[in-house]
N, C-alpha and C positions, 0 to 999 in steps of 0.2 A: 618555407612549406605552410607558415602560419598565414603568410599574406595572401596566397594560392586560395587558403581555406578561408579565409574570412571573405576574399570578394568573390570564392564560388556561393557562399553564403549570404552575403549580403548585397552582394555586387552584379553587376551584369555577368550574363553566362560568357564563356571563352565561347570564339567562335567554332572551333572544332566540336564541342560540348553541343552548339546551337546548328551545325550540321548534321551531327550525329541522332538529334532528334527529330529534326525533320527527315532523315532517313527512316528512323523507326515509323514514324506517322505515316508514311509515303506506303512503307510495307507490310502495315497494319492494314490502313483503308484499302488497297490493294486485295487483302486476303479476306477481306469483310466483303468486298464489293462480290468476291468469287461463290461466298456462301449467301449471297441473295436471294438466289434460286430457290433455296430451302425454305424461305421464308411461305407460311401456307394461309395469309392472311390477305384479305383484298385491298387495295391499294388506301380506299378513303379508311379503312382500320388502320394503318400500315400509320401514315399520315396522323391519324389523332394519338396512337402510341406514342411516336416520336415527338409531339410537341408536347406529352404528359410531364409534367414534373419530375413524377416515379421516375421514367426511363430517362428523361435528359441527364439527372444528375448520376444514374449507373452508366448513362452511355460515355461520360464525362470521366469517371473513376475508369472503365475500360480504357479510353486514350491516353490516360494519364501513364498507366500500369504500360501500354504498350510503347509509350514516348521515352520510356525510362530504360527499356529493354530492346536490342536487337536480334532476341530468340525469335525463328521462325515459328516454334512449336506452341509458344505461348501467345503469338499473335492470332493462330491456328485457334487453338481453347478458347481465346475470348471472341473471336468472332463466331464462333460456335455456338457458344452462352448466348451472345449477344439474339442470335437467331431464334434461339430455346427462348429466350426471355419473351422476343415479341410472339411467338407463335404461342406461348400462355400466358399471354396479359390478360386474360379473362378469368384466369384460375388465382385466387388471391395466395393460398400456400405455396404452388410451381413458383409464382412470380416474385416473392419473396425469396425462398429459397433460391433461384436464378440470379436476384441480384446479390445475394451473400457470397454466390460462388463467382460472379464476377469479380469481388473485393477481394475474395482469397486467393483465387491459383495463382498471382503473382506470388505468391507467398510461399509457395510449393517447390521444392526442387525436382527434377526430373525422378530421383530416386523415391520420391515418395509420391509422387503422381501413380509409380508404378506399383509401390506397395496397397495403397486404396485402390487401386483399378481390379491387382491380384486379388485381395480382399473382396470386393464386390463381387468378380466373378465367380469365387469360388464357394462363396457362402450364400450368396444371394441369389443366382440365377440358374437357369436350368435348358438347356439347349435341347429341343426336341426333335432334331436332326440327328441326333444321338440313339442308334437304333442296334448297333452294334459294336464288340469292341474296336473294330478295325473303326468304326466310325469318332469313337470316343477319342481313340488315338490321333486322327487328324484334325481332331477339336484342339486337345492339348497341344499338337505340333502349332496350328495354326492361328489360335486365338489365345493360349494360355504363355506359352513362352514367351513372346514378347514382353513379358512382364518379370521376368521369372530373375533376371540379374539386376540386383540392387546392391547400393550400400548397406549391409545389416550394422547397424549399431543404434545403441539406444537411443541417443538424438536423434534418429530420422523418425524413430516411431513417435518420441516424445513431441517433436514439432507437428505431426500430425496429429495430434491431439490436442496441442496447442492453436493448431489454427481451427479448429472447431469441425475437422473432418472425421474425428473417429474418438474412440474412446477404448481403452485399455483395462481391463478389467481381471481378476483371478480365475475366473470361471471361462472355461474356454468352450470350442464348438467344434463338433466331430464331423472332419471334411469325410472320412468313411462311409460314417452314418448318411451322411447329405447325399453322396453318390451311389449309396446302396438302395436311398429311396427313390432319387430319380432316377434310376438307370439300373435299377432293378433286374430288368430284364437280360441284361449282360452278367450279374451275378447270380444268377438262377441256376442250381444243377439240374436238368431234366428227371421227370417223373417216369417210372417203368409201368405199363401197364398193368401189371400186378398188384402194384401199389394202389392205383385208382379203383380197381377192383375190389380190393379189401374194403375200400370204403362203403361200398354196395349203396349208391347213391343213384338215381332214376338218371336214365339215358336223358333225358330234356337237359338238366341239369348239367351235365357230365358234359355236352357239348356245347354249353355256355361257360365251362368253367376250363377245361382243357383245350388247350392248341397241340394239335399234332404238326408233330414235326418228322417229316417220313425219310431225313436225312439221316436222322439219328433212332429213329423207329421209337422215339419217348414223346413226352407232351409237357408244353411249358404252359403254366400258369399266368397269363396275361395281367396280371393284378399288381400295386402294388399293394404294403400291407393293409393300410388305413381303406383302400378302394375295396378290398376282397374284404373286409368287415364289413363294409355297407354293401355291397353286391349282397351275400349271403343274408343279411337281414332284410332287404329285399325281396329276397326270395322266397324268405318264411323259411329257412332250415332250421331246424329246430337245434337247441343250443348246443346238445351233446355232438352233434353232428357236424356242426358248423365248428366246434370244437376240433373234432379229427381233420379237418381240410385244413382250418389253421395250421395247427400242427405240423402236416405235411408239408404246408408251405413254408413254414419255418425252418423244417430237416433240411431242406432245398436250399434255402438261402445261404451262398455263402459267409462264414463269420468276417470277422474283422482282420483277422492274420490271411486268411487266402486272400482276401480282397488286396491287400498291400502286395503280398507277393504277384500276382498280378500286374498291380500298377509298374512294379519292380522291373518284372521280365517281361511283359505283352504291350506296354506302353513307352514311348521315348523319353517322356518326358515325368513318368510315373514318381521314379526315385528322386528326382532334384526337388519336385513338388512338394512329397513326405519329410524330405531334408528342410527343407522353407520352415514348414509347420512343425517341426520338432526342433529347431535351435531358433527362431524369432519370433515373437510376440504376435505375428500376425493369426496363431490360432485364438488370441484372448482380443483380437480386436472386433470391434463393431462401429459401423458407420452408422455416421450422422446424415439427415436427409442432402445437406450440403454435401457433405463426401460422397454421396451415393451420386450426385449432378455431375459433380465435378470428375468422378471416374466413370460414368457414362460418357459423358463427352470426350476425355482421353481416350477411352474405348473406341469411340467413333473415329477418332483420327487417325490412330493405330492402323485400325481394322478395314475401313470404309463401310463396314456391317452399322447402319441405324438402329436405335433400340429404341421401344414403346415407354418412356418415363411414368405412363399410368402406374405401371407392373409396382414400382417402388415407392413413389410419390404421390402420395393422394390422401 
């Protein structure tokens, strides 16, 4: 065994090892070729990027990582990161972030990729297609559920931190508060006409402020809290009347416990999400720019849905 290790470290690689490396490289460059259509640069610009020392070094790091592993998942992630690196060559910060992501992703297990992607989705993203509890449930089933099953150990989270993808702090973030803000229209209890009449506001403001729902014969306020305050200020509503409207809004927004019950009773994945946030350090995790880049890439590989990195890396 000692001789074998000595030969592996200081001598020639075995025939079997060389064949495996060649197979890994072939698979990786096949996946990379399939991703070339996603490059949005002109041919001349691509040539200049490929020939630059910075990209040549990064590309070599990716090729070495791919040659050491037969994981198709890793090859796909590396190929996608290479494409993002080329597409963002003109932006210094993104270029550095994707360079670091390419050098980091081979250090992460599938469970750790799930952890950072779940953190990214729950904490940092907002889906504009969610307009009802039904579409929210569909979103959880389609885009969140693939990342809910991972090995929950201290070491998994510690390694995410060690790899430079995230930080674990004492303070945590509130998922219920996030979805209450992002998807307020789902968790808002409709307002009766009598409550609106009691405000004694003019008809023009009332039409802008309240959205009638004929099915329930009640009204919805189509603003999140911050936007509502800004709207009332823009309309020049006096302070006392503005406070009355805000109080009405707050009284009809479900509290955290009510929202938790809806997640448990009316969605397929809500109870699992709450359990993860209660029993793992995920609620205490924030992601670095490198962690976000890797999370976006992994999400794209699993979901097939492209994300705009401009929102989170700028």
